[in-house]
DRENTI-467864 format. One record per residue: residue in three letters; x negated, y negated, z of N, C-alpha, C, CB in turn. Coordinates in steps of 0.001 Angstrom, whole numbers, plus 500000, padded with zeros to 6 digits. Glycine has a CB too. Layout:
! residues N
ALAXYZXYZXYZXYZ...
***
This chain:
! residues 425
MET474466510675458490474133511745459053472695511614458649474930512974458669ASN471478511662460045470044511725459759469448513124459190469338511380461050ASN467740512662458789467674513822458454467191515079459176467164513679457595LEU466721514897460806467025515703461755468359516941462055467021514809462539THR469708515965461320470543517167461134470851517838460321471348517124461359ARG470011517639458896470414517920458136469604519026458161470587517129457299VAL467985518931458416467289520487458551467993521204459428465774520571459085ALA468775521109460222469134521704461525470576522815460745469673520183462953ARG470821521776459905471955522406459176471606523900457970472595521011458298SER470301523314457670469610523652456540469558525417456958468002522687456372SER468892524816458477468286526142458896468899527527458994467871525963460044ALA470044527095459848471620527498459876471642528413458749472783526197459666LYS472056527718457625472447528654456530471316529337455962473155527966455443PHE470082529526456250468735530485455718469387531537456476466868530068456197THR469392531463458645469293531791459136470177533196459010469186530971459734THR471455532886458649472683532996458019472356533676456454473410531451458000CYS472243533801456115471749534810454411470864535261454932471192534109452773LEU469986535504455209468791536569456265469449537128456926467690536006457305LEU470540537337457964471494537857458424471924538689457914472181537305458628ILE472922538059456858473809539074455829472570540151454736474983537759454544ALA471627539481454727470782540543453112470459541718454213468689539665451978SER470678541082455460469141542488456164470667543849456944467362541226458611LEU471567543078456687472819543669457491473203545077456189474430542114457757PHE472893544258454979473770544729453164472345546021452899473744542655451226LEU471450545794453740470004546646452978469948547174454087468427545883452363SER470383547365455661470703548562456262471705549846455696471188548092457369GLY472731548933455523474169549632454517474257550741453952474517549007453358CYS473174550018452034472575550775450839471296552256451983471390549114449495LYS470612551758452658469941552435453301470835554001453578469553551530454481LYS471887553783454514472398554169455407473075555781454147473445552790456269ALA473109555047453021474965555833451911473214556209451535476894554538450275ASP472052555629450939471058557117450974470861557907451411470237557287451045ASP470609558124452976469708558792453692471772559816453663468520557773455456ALA472349559587453848473687560238453838473580561226452377475053558934453811GLU473573560847451808473583561124450492472757562511450010473048559895449864THR471619562398450501469969562932450774470421564848451515468861561415452511ALA471079563766452894471587564469453866472412565854453094472529563423454763ALA473517565350452442474870565991451854473777567137450916476188564621450716LEU473063566972450513472058568208449862471780569475450555470658567714449659VAL472091570638449073471420572175450199470230572458449752472269573849450124THR468865572881450231468064572918449230467593574848449224466738571624449557VAL468200575446447722467627576386447213466610576333446716468140576813446617GLN466520577906446715465522578372445437465834578893444410464678579186445654GLY465487578432442996465685578394441710464686578649440903466128577392441408GLU464903579593439824464430579470438722464931579992437235463449579851439007LYS464527579487436259465332579968434603464696581795434911464282578784432462PRO465615582286433737465557583852433442464113584398432501467070584231432485GLU463855584940432951462318585238432438462784586230430890461166586397433952VAL461723586724430342462662587286429174461207588535428763463265585714427573GLY460991589491429261460350590772428988460498591681429169459626590964429186GLU459871592790429334460454594405429169460315594532430715459393595765428066ILE461535595432430850462267596217432284461952597031431984463670596358432770SER461934598431433467462523599207433157463186599903434232461887599759432460GLU464135600923433826464822601394435081464023601916435663465866602197435051HIS464277601826436941464602602220438208465501602208439021464102601940438698ILE465828603605439058467349604554439663466733604550441731467402607145438551MET467647604164441833467376603941444012468344604912444313467972602013445114ALA468119605731445251468460606682445753467773606989447544468122607614444628ASP468637607605448520468601608131449602468634609637449601469513607594450259ALA467349609783450446467697611352450192466474611985451094467636611903448312THR467005613058451904466149613913452421465634615311451854466644614081453463LEU464128615293452309463575616122452283463470617420452797463051615724452358SER464177618110451975463915620482451998462946620506451404465111621920450996PRO462657621678452123461453622435451421461607623659450319460671623039452544LEU460740624087449199461030623951447778461788625637447720459384623580446657THR461853626650448719462677627237449227462948628100451125462605627936448168GLN463692628555451260463721628873452816464517630038452750464375627700453864ALA463866630129453943464467632300454642465000632056455915462811633896455110ALA465834631932456502466190632667457522466707633778457381466834632147458168ILE466001634617458668465653636295458229466032636845459415463949636807457822ALA467381637549459007468700638297460039468258639423459704470512638122459749PRO468300640383461047468143641461461301469454642815460739467899641198462697LYS469376643148460348470203644786460495471241645397461356469343645712460809ILE470196645405462437470850646420463341470085645491464630470382648393463060THR471595645701465652470695644783467118469816645855468122472111643906468441ALA469238644872468393468055646091468591466710644734469405467375647112466372PRO466071645568470662465796644065471272464040644091470844466224643889473392VAL463519643449471106461989643000470133461137643359470680461520641580469828LYS460500644152470418459220645073470654458307644095470499458934646366469652LYS457868643289469973456551642358469639456726641745468420455166643130469542PHE456843640167468533456618639536467401455086639351466532457121638380467766TYR454434639011465489453563638989464987452917637706464346453784639807464404VAL454225636625465141453940635602463762453915634287464932455546635517462145GLN453991632969465588454000631949466224455051630626464828452116631688466723ARG455812629811465977455710628487464965454382627779464246456233627378465761GLY454743628202463318453525626846461978452671628235461829452093624763462957SER453176629367461757452357630251461594452585630503459811452662631489462704LYS451496630711459010451496630711457485451935632401457198449756630188456774VAL452258632750456319452418634539455874452791635006454361453763635259456784LYS452780635413453809452905635882452447454544636654452958451339637069451789GLU454812636691451000455291637308451205455401639311450952455834636493450938GLY456278639539452036455678641082452403455172641596453913454362641261451519ASP454861640328454069454227640293455433454951641092456918454142638717455685LEU454454641401457585455535641948458698455184640869460310455124644085459027LEU456876640275460201457125639246461182456833639828462349458457638683461200ALA457940640738462614458139640814463853458585642883464125459492639447464189LEU458959643377464993458840644820465055459935644929466403457050645448465290LEU461351645645465986462052645901466923462352647111467102462921645302466909GLU462429647928468889462809648735469267463414650076468196463496648099470048ASN462481651020468128463310651897467197463073653417467479462940651582465662ARG462797653630468548462329654722468608463706655746468689461303654718469755ASP465060654914468995465900656318468458466578656662467623466585656734468990LEU465853655092466403466267655662465423465248656605464537466809654680464780ALA463810656269464763462240657310464555462944658651464993460540656861465854ALA463418659348465760464091660425466219465003660581465288464606660344467496GLN466217660053465275467198660466463881466512660549463278468204659754463202ALA465930660067462175465054659531460961464466661740460985463318657604461570GLU463477661545462059462922662955462038464003664529462069461977662907463407ASP465397664577462467466272665047462902466626665838461414467186664038463647ASN466614664153460471467442664376459861466941665027458681468104663404459773LYS465130664555458799463707665354457840463621666644458356461983664634458047GLY464074666923459384463858668201459420465312669356458641463552668370461090GLN466539668576458529467150669103457553467639668988456658467572669425457673LEU466907668331455981466439667379454603465560668903453863465016665511455123ASP464530669214454790463957670211454724464357671960454260463617670002455753ALA465538672414455635465801673210455936466596673567454084466442673046457423ALA467355672243453775468142672318452455467599672910451548468466671207451901GLU466190672370451587465082671841450147464946673568449872462992670670450634ALA464603674353451627464245675926451333464780676331451100463897676741451867SER466467676402451868467643676486451144467929676586450051468166675852451269TYR467684675407449073468635675393447389467283676367446916468947673271446159SER465657676650446733464879677304446464465191678897446333464070676923447221MET465529679313447729466439680491447658467329680912447648466465680963448011GLN468350680059446736469623680138446061469224680730444515470400678559446056THR468073679535444046467971679579442848467667679556442378468107679432442414LYS465588680094443150464751680787442857464887683211443198463650679727443745ALA465287682627443762465694684110444493467032685229444277465866683727445916GLN468633684446445410469128685186445412470514684976444276469150685390446684LEU470202683582443516471088683724442718470168684735441320471735682108442422PRO468902684802440978468865685460439883468705686903440031467951684948439151GLU468686687262441146468856688495442170470493688975441547468802687897444217ASP471734688194442146472593688792442041473143688859440765473225688490442831TYR472336688246439426472875688526438013472155689375436913473052687288437422ARG471177690147438042470767690989437272471519692212438348469050690885436914LYS471591692028439554472494694227439981473617693644439041473460695016442480ALA473901692571439083475582692414437891475429693132436838476025690799437093GLU474081692605436515473594693113434671473668694620434809471618692627433999LEU473102695063436147472601696754435687473814697479436178470982697505436567ASP474757696708437071476019697366437768476566697893436135477282696030438870LEU476592696541435007477900696451434146476869697681433414478545694659433168ALA475371697642432661475229698536432496475278699727432961474766698367432275GLN475673700479433804475737701616434324477202702363433857475517701396435816ALA478222701093434589479414701360434228479897701780432446480018700148434769LYS479319700884431390478979701145430265478638702815429822477942700255430143ALA477550702616430500476891704779430185478312705205430435475354705942431827GLN478521705745431910479229706349432477480539706257431324479297705834433921LEU481233704998431538482278704775430022481789705734428937482147703037429226LYS480617705774428330481008706452427635481074708262427564480490705869426892LEU479646707943428509479534709185428968481059711026428976479133708487430448GLN481702709667430126483585710134429913483788710654428194484948708257430206GLU483540709018427753485033709183426321483846710575425636485428706938424554GLU482853710656425361481993712327425004483109713376425575480128712655426103ILE482857713274426934483444714555427495485043714859427214483222714500429054VAL486205713650427201486848714100426716487646714436425157487096713816427365VAL486415713637424108486489714351423341486635715673423264485892714103422951SER485003716161423449484528717684423929485938718451424338483348717626425444ARG486038718357425451487511719061425928488901718889425353487783718674427228LYS488713717536424942489485717840423481489648718934422440489087717091422749LYS488384719329422088487984720044421291488591720955421794486797720122421032LEU487734721719422364487987722954422852489382723043423917486636723368423544LEU489991722096423624491676722641424115492221722435422511492790721332425637ASP492296722490422077492966722813420286492406724032420382492360721790418634GLU490769724790420033490866725670419903490938727307420878490258725345419246GLY492076726363422139492197727697423711490934727946424332492694729522423269ALA489686727446424420488648727923425266488964727406425887487461727942425186ILE489878725934426873489848725901427776491713725317428266488524725207427977ALA492016725739429290493241725082430275493396723728429421492750724742432203GLY494478723442429858495194721846429491494505721185430602497147721614429598ARG494939721924431591494110721295433379493075720438433007493170722659434562ASP492468721710432428490800720878432600490399719737431408489376722223432428TYR491668719738430820491581718540429280492212717142430532493319719118427215ASP493425717601431266494080716095431686492745715664432565495838716135432786THR491978716569433819490941715871434379489930715542433921490604716258435157ALA490018715381432741488898714964431966489398713271431933488749715888430317ALA490510713458431495491759712457430281491226711208431641494434713177430077ALA491626711888433206492066711009433682491033710553435055493453711396433858ALA489616710810434758488248710537434905487855709775433595487409711871435153LEU488587709735432677488269708684431682489167707217432058488684709331430091VAL490322706966432553490927706042433450490134705186434081491592706617434347GLN489551705963435259488890705892436487487553704942435991488536707512437142THR487054705989434414485657705177434187485681703840433756484823705792433192GLN486812703532432710487585702423432414487778701355433174488595702745432191ALA488664701968434117488528700523435509487202700271435544488991700912437376ALA486358700796436650484748700198436831484343699624435614483568701352437194PHE484194700156434501483410699287433762484431697933433522482874700074432335ASP485162697605433836486073696402433527486086696172434481487293696352432949VAL485952696596435511485689695389436465483820695040436759486562695887438109ALA483017695369435930481310695409436164481560694240434959480073697227435791GLN482541694533434453482093693569433199483241692045433566482539694589431247ASN483972691385434185484910690473434621483441690249436257487051691344434888HIS483015690827436657481729690738437724480977689822436646480779692459438266PHE480700690386435821479047690042434866479415689045434224478335691209433637ASN480655688786433974481111687355433191481362686159434021482473687524432405SER482283686244435097482080685418435897481281685361436768482790685249436258LEU479882685739437148478608685293437189478061684319436597478003686019436950GLN477644685039435214477771684444434050478570683346434268478230685258433075LYS479640682882434642479721681609433434480608680832434752480812681992431413VAL481159681029435594481243680593437096480333680450438360481980681281437504SER480590681576438842480198681455439933478557680904440056480521682698440476ARG477669681234439014476555680798438700476602678621438885476342681616436996ASP477606678330437889477721677035438236478101676178439838478617676794437337ALA478544677252439889479531676572441373478453676933442131481288677359442025THR477716678266442125476571677902443457475155677267443021476102679427444326LEU475253676772442397473977675862441729474694674850442467473651675622439817LYS476069674196441907476097673204442645476589673115443670476403672494442226GLN476760673924444443477049674144446259475367673590446409477517676374447088ALA474572674678446047473133674270446506472510672492446310472130675331445532GLU472925672401445305472300670472445457473173670262446210472301669139444078GLY474775670659446225475255669454447099475192669718448097476397668939447027GLN474472670573448981473826670507450407472884669503450189473124671878450994LEU471701670099449183470052669618448822470344667653448946469406670349446579ALA471301667038448499471540666052448244471974665319449146472068666079447465SER472552666303449792473607665792451168472848665234452573474588667276451760ALA471581666607452334470307666560453417469681664673453376468730667980452669LYS469650664879451856468400663884451045468885662578451925468555663612448876GLY470360662373451856471273660787451723471119660603453521473550660931450916LYS471253661976454349470945661536455643469883661611455887471462662002456532TYR468810661694455226467900661634455431466965659850454819467655663001454965LEU467472660108454068467054657915453519468106657497454649467824656957451148ALA469039657498454795469713656660455357469414656328456750470829657009455200ALA468982657221457863468200657250458729466558656742458623468388658418459018GLU465754656977457728464610656075456927465316654676456250463874657100455535ALA465630654311456367466673653099456187466576652158457102468062653465456230GLN467257652995458280467430652627459329466252652261460711468237653475459468VAL465545652653460124463889652302460734463000651135460063462878653697460499SER463671651720458684462532649933457891463385648541458602462808649592455244TYR465030649288458850465315647493459358464658647253460803467272647036459592SER464225647778461309463507647343462349461849647142462758463979648038463056GLU461043646575460994460345646053460693460987645060460144459609646631460218ILE460967643959460910461070642132459829460520642213458692460164640634460411ARG460258641825458114459167641926456710459633639834456238460036643796454865SER458867639091455622458993637993454861459274638369453811458074637214454790PRO460700637905452915461003637969451488460243636929450900462472637831451150ILE459097635704451214458750634891450786457590634819451851459703633965450503SER456668633248450469455644633037451251455745631487452003454396633260450351GLY455076631269452908455310629837453737455144630367454710456601628949453747VAL455481628814455752455476628727456818456282628802457800455133628134456853VAL456062629809459070457118629778460094457268628370460370456802630603461391THR459262628145460292459593626668460848460413626804462588460878625826459491ASP460733627945463096461581628553463577461658629934464238462172628457462838ARG461287630117465718461660631547465882462049631522467327460455632649465522PRO463506631412467682464144631011468353463958631825469596465216630879467804LEU463688633979469734463388634920470685461889634950471617463534636106469905PHE462105635673472351460309636271472849460638637446473078459372635639474353ALA459511638189472680459481640048472860459892640241473947458085640938472823GLY461156640607474246461631641848474865463374641317474607460953642141476763GLU463740640501474273464926639421473844465973640364473275464439638166472595THR467088640685472844467958641359472043468454640387471233468957642089472714VAL468549640772469913468641640008468818469633640755468244467424639773468024SER470949640333467698472007640557467429471887641051465980472786639505467739SER472382641920465191472887642110463605473294640572462555474492643119463768GLY472938639591461704473474639222461383473173638124461742474223639662461413SER472573637322463218471452636059463295470433635854463209471293635555464000THR470178635346463074468558634035462708467424634431463730468947631871463187LEU466545635781462937465294635477464255464306634778463885464516636710464869ILE464159634798462487463079633896462291463033633180460677461723634781462625THR463632631705460694463022630874459267461667630825458943463292629417459271VAL461351630718457228460456630837456961460314630050455679460235631977457082MET459769628803455762460055627484454305458955627858453517459888625467454687ASP458797627837452532457705627270451411457533625783451837458291627368449655THR456994624653452128456722623670451974455547623172451455456949623358452761SER454829623638450665453965624102449740454550622522448324454393626247449343SER455899622519448064456349621481447532457975620786448285456395621968446022LEU458078619823448057459125619278449015460427618997447641458423617555450059LEU461564619194447992463013618348447369463167617151447449464227618639447908ALA463457616423447299464079615307447761466039615367447078462946613866447098LYS466235615543446887468151616163446465468857614632446600469184617667448115VAL469032614027445310469593612615445369471276612795444717468472611445444311HIS472156612080444627473254612325444104473959611024443176474025612789445241LEU473419610676441783473474609697440636475122609983440387472281610079439170ALA475747609061439872476689609033438816476367610227438239476654607857437877GLN477790610027437190477273611099435871476644610052434402479041612234435208THR476980608561434757476803607612433438475211607777433999477747605703433282VAL474326607533435031473249607487435543472797609059435205473340606958437014ALA472846609860435350471564611096434865471523611902433932471303612048435666GLN473173611718432537472649610714431955471743610984430936472154610001432787ARG471449609939431732470395609439431176468788609593431542470721608327431225LEU468332610668432138467481611359432974467247612660432219468062611537434409SER466297612963431777465525614273431474464628614993432419464723614044430430LEU464797616222432571463353616453432887461745616708432870463452616758433073GLY461439615978433899459918615698433620459767614063434125459484615950431765ASP460565613743434086460915612227434355459957611243435410462410612263434986GLU459333610503435576458557610271437149459756609430437823456787609190437135ALA458640609814438900459771609214440226458642609125441239461309610460440885SER458745608232442185458333607713443212459439607980444475458043606309442841ILE458514608737445534459320608575446475458473607893447370459948609736446926MET459608606844448623459222606443449903459374606704451062459386605698450027VAL458318607281451769458218608482452972457911607335454156456694609932452733PRO458769607195455184458609606332456288456866606362456623459648606915457614GLY455762604977457492454698605982457818453743605548457354454800607256457427VAL454100605351455405453281605729454763453076604398452952453824607451454697THR452387604196453166452329602876453025452415602852451671451211602193453610ASP452362603473450461452394603473449281453540604738448626450922603564448941PRO453884604706447244455384605636446871454588606496446503456680605204445674LEU455384607893446943453953609538446541454672609233445225454086611903447459PRO453572610362444063454722610663443121455048611567442736454770610265442244ALA456688612070442312457207612611442480457748613123440180457985611893443835LYS458196613993440524459020614599438587460876615079439304457689617122437525VAL461314614791438358462328615762438361462589616845438014462961615523438058SER462872617724438842463020619047438440463922619730438441462456619639438847LEU465529618852438131466153619747438443467270618428438433465669620761439686ILE468365619148437481469287618161437005470353619340437155468993617339435407SER471113619189438140472822619848437917474032619601437270473419619868438850PRO473743620675435865474636621264435084475982621254435792474178622585434726ALA476701620507436506478315620093436780478298619044438393479462621944437054LEU478884618753437266479638617689438437480113618491440206481454617103437500ASP479099617382441435479881617617443137481500617613442648479512615925444592PRO482175619000443098483744618461443374484043617768443911484530618973443779GLY483050617367445215483628616375446675483953614785445874481966616125448285SER482579614355445427482073613730444813482271612684444154481812614205444440THR481874613875442373482139613565441465480612613411440997483113612591441501THR479493613695441371478536612999441162477603614479440747478147611920442471VAL476151614005440158475437615009439630474158614678440370475392615056438043GLU473863616270441134472208616149441737471264616341441331471816616700442549VAL470755615816441865469486615626441133468176615601442062469586614285440342TRP466997617195441695466025617537442303464619616584441896465977618975442050LEU464484615709442981462358615550442578461811616095443578461411613799442534LYS460799616734443192459723617227443787458466616737443702459646618261443503LEU458463617021444903457481616569445645455950617554446105458298616176446785ASP454652617133445498453853618045445705452840617800447706452854617885444088ASN453138618857447993453282618644449624451943620304449903455701618922450426LYS451234620595449198450412621702449050449388621246450835449387621633447123GLU448802620259451082448163620031452147448977619356453537447125619243451641GLY450128619808453180451569619771454755451479618151455489450964621324456617LYS451259617606454628451421616391455686452731615489455442450077615357455575TYR453682615836454576455203615753454941455580617064455332456161615264453756LYS456811616114456078457787616998456928459515617365456674457720616300458228VAL460075618838456453461019618916456151462336617762457331460993620464456035GLY462691617281456284464155616891457181464011615185457285464196617756459123THR463075614677456544462623613087456648463491612582455654460946612666456307PRO464401611604456148464218610662455046463670609840454437464605610283454963VAL464071610102453033463007609167451324463907608279451502462898609902449216ARG462929607269450763463416606699449796463154606902448449463273605735450003THR464355606638447638463764607453446109463711606492444925464877608795445525SER462897606248443887463019605936442509462550606532441047462597604954442560ILE463495606957440248463257607551439177463783606310438061463999609043439181THR462060606507437617461961605539436481462852606124435180460300605337436070GLY463427605475434707464610606528433512463715605377432219467361606235433778ARG464953604766431444464670604188430163463913602461429842466098604281429580THR463452602025429262462594601256429103463113599784428210461563602110428527ILE464207598081428265464069597796427573463016596977426989464793597699427604SER462866596295425954461862595475426230462381593969425142460250596377425845ASN462166593139425181462547591466425609464202591304426350462551590356423873ALA463867592165427581465111592138428138465720590595428567464993593070429332ILE466635589365429246466861588365429952466838589128431302468102587570429535LYS466406588743432344466067589530433779465964588313434842464424590510433731ILE466687588711436133466578587293436918465760588691438212468668586023437429PRO465639588160439188465913588547439974466951588884441158465395588298439962LEU466803590340441825468134591095442001469228589991443048467725592820442873THR467898589264444047468563588853445169469552587616443841467278588127446767ALA468877587030443300469940585890442785472277586154442430468966585581440968VAL472516587896442067473187588245441879474308587940443286472709589282441359LEU475054588102443110476439588044444192477244588535443808477088586929444590THR478048589571444607478334590193444271480296589713445068477241591322444440SER481486590384444028482606589921444440483350591484445489483499589317442886GLU484269591128445664484858591894446641485872593052445820485669590844447696ASP486278591993444481486555593458443304485758593993442683487306593356442204GLY484175593821442960482849594483442758482536593537441329482928596438442563THR483008592807440908482236592171440131481568591074439729482506592281439661LYS479612590801439554478844590182439327479125588530438627478222591074438736SER478426588090439757478297586131439143476900586258439747479623584404440073VAL475890584861438867475069584011439964475497582929440343473867583658439654MET474765582097440722474577580390440543473858579265439615474053580055441534VAL474372578153439223473015578070437990473375577063437961472771578848436491VAL472402576045438518472360574103438579472404573932437634471238573113439070GLY473685573155437756473929572729436184473054570774435912476263572704435933SER473818570463435159472739568862434808473411568106435778472823567889432982ASP474753567844436451475531567347437440474732567570438951476971568089437314GLY473379568410438803473202568462440253473685569175440840473425567639440848ALA474963570259440709475557571076442080475498572248441560477110570773442706ALA475714573194442148475604574447441481477134575138441284474589575392442369HIS477236576104439782478311576255439408478638577910439496478376575572438140LYS479290578450439668479064580111439692479763580704438167480041580925441283LYS478883581483437677478363582449436030478788583140436643476830582846435210ALA480194584064435964479977585488436043479063586245434746481459586092436126VAL479119587542434951477734588001434438477325589433434027476849587696435415GLN477412590090433627477006591690433357475484592020433340477561592185431872LEU475828592765433773474662593722434095474213595129433584474792593937435260GLY472553594925433541472181595855432726470579596915433768471768594823431061ILE469981596950433263469618598000434581468320596908435416468765600006433853ASN467468597753436275466976597147437165465749597938437812468000596827437981ASP464926597087438585463954597951438729463211598011440035463151597732437764GLY463996597507440663464114597522442081464261596145442763462957598201442614GLU463652595407441363462678593476441841463741593034440876460343592868441187ASP464212592611439701464483592473438447465803593450438297463197592807437555VAL466222592408437695468235592834436581467910592673435368469959591530436714GLN468364593400434828468898593066433135470189592274432942469249594518432273ILE469911590964432714471681589753432412471953590766430773471204586875431890THR472775591116430110473352591850428779474715590542428962473879594094428947LYS475193589931429356476287588974428992476240587400430798478276590422428838GLY476803586665429790476650585543430885476034584627431119476465585772431701LEU474239584544430703473353583157431085472540583468429672472216583111432884SER472202581951430199470957582025428899469295581659429285471409580725427615VAL468660582106428573466845581829429703467259579969429686464361582422428319SER467613579053429126467786577476429271467868577364430494468956576757428628GLU469072578203431582469423577996432780468679578130434194470288578615432758MET468693577220434810468138577141436073469251577689437517467690575514436136VAL468822579523437480469049580479438014469136579826439629468028581561437580VAL470184579919440717469680580060442659469435581818442656471516579466444262THR468369581099442927467923583162443196467681583113445313465247583848441899THR467370582141446220467826582455447155468725581009447821466689583104447874GLY469621581905448659470357580425449211471863579582448199468817579122449135GLY472323581269447286473530580842446661475080581763447678473295581380444721TYR474602582940448552475349583324449306476372582405450385474575584058449780GLY477508582454449879478591581808450804478469580026450043478026581990452911LEU477474579622449565477560578820448210478818577987447509477258579773447274ASP479557577104447952480495577102446928480692576508446119481276577098447110ASP480952576508444752481489576057443111481140574509443810483645576523442377GLY480086573390443398479989572295443059479346571941444237481104571671442620THR478984572501444762477341572204445955477073570994445348475606573457445849LYS476072570027445521475018569697445243474127570258445918474940568647445237VAL473173570220445252471904571230445472470407570618445349471987572419444329LYS469604571021445715468305570374445873467399571912445515468064569528447663VAL466898572099444358465526572490444340464383572997444796465254572062444227GLY464382573653445376462709573634446292462724575152446488462563572603448187LYS461505574292447568460847576278448625461506575531449403458757577108449279ALA461565576969450368462411577240451519461728576569452837462604578864451683GLU460231576694452939459820576126453481460402573879453351458518576865453129GLU460428573478452075461146571716452108462020571498452783461769571099450957GLU463034572538453023464563572792454045463644571761455266465134575129454746GLY463132572730455541462467572653457285461458571670457190461632574202457992GLY461079571296456258460112569630456328460990568806456188458919569173455125ASP462311568735455483463555567119455134463675567499456744465636567186453678GLU464352567934457477464723567916458882464129567394459968464838568909459213LYS462547567212459709461927566795460949461171565529461116461109567728461290
***
């Protein structure tokens, strides 16, 4: 074999080795790329240890501090309105007047009857009754005097009869007259006694009853007239006035609605265990749509009883609204500041996963580079972070974003969300 043949064979062997090496390196690179592509990029951080204050979040609707849906007690046409929607009123202000000429006439008629009853009462108690009493007293005195005189006459006639000075007929006549005089005295005595004990009281009661009846009818008529004047029972703002002057309003139907919106109430319903941790005056905030910053509020009422339907406790948050910026009926998001815990282990709320049975868990990145699910128990939260009371240590890396739907054991790469898009390019 000559030198030329040896060189050709050596060159062929070298080329083959280069080709094999190239194919091997290409396969390794593809394996590394496939392994890198299988990694899921997530965001994560280790738990923090520090102070956390409970923020109890709930939805609510703004309600007025007080409200009066004013309905008249009579059915009548509206004669005149004195307010419009948006009018500010004070307690006792006249809001509307209903047609009341017939009621006023009836009240005037009853006033006349009352005046007549008062005059009759005065006449009976100050004139007629004393006069009847004095007359009965005089009649009794006169009958008594006649009786005494007739008794003396009988005694005298008896003496003369015994002496034979007069006939028996004269004595009998005097005795008969005495019987008649005694009867007249008894009648006068009984009349005086009855007038003194019975008739006087009965007459007084009759006169008083007639007067009271007339007065009651007059007051009832006056009340009917007053019902035609619609006045505000509270201070506030007129928020509704559905009718116009001339239209008839029915008894019991709302004519005008007045609300006190100087302060508004956000009424939230909380679990009993949560409400028990609150106190009157606790700080709170209310997020109103269209308003950038949360508005300060305070807990003004904690219901002493559970709502029978939802078994929750109603809590009122009071919001100052003296300038009238916020409207009744606005849906809001509320936050009540509760207890504060120092040296708490806390993670972002976004890291917590909730299963169908309500149990809580988080995904942690293990030493093998894979995500693993760990059950945890939660404490209080402030709307952004939540306290972990059991199941997590401060040295573990917790998946804060990207853990939802992640299978246990999935290989992950901790980084920022932007990097995932950059790796794909």
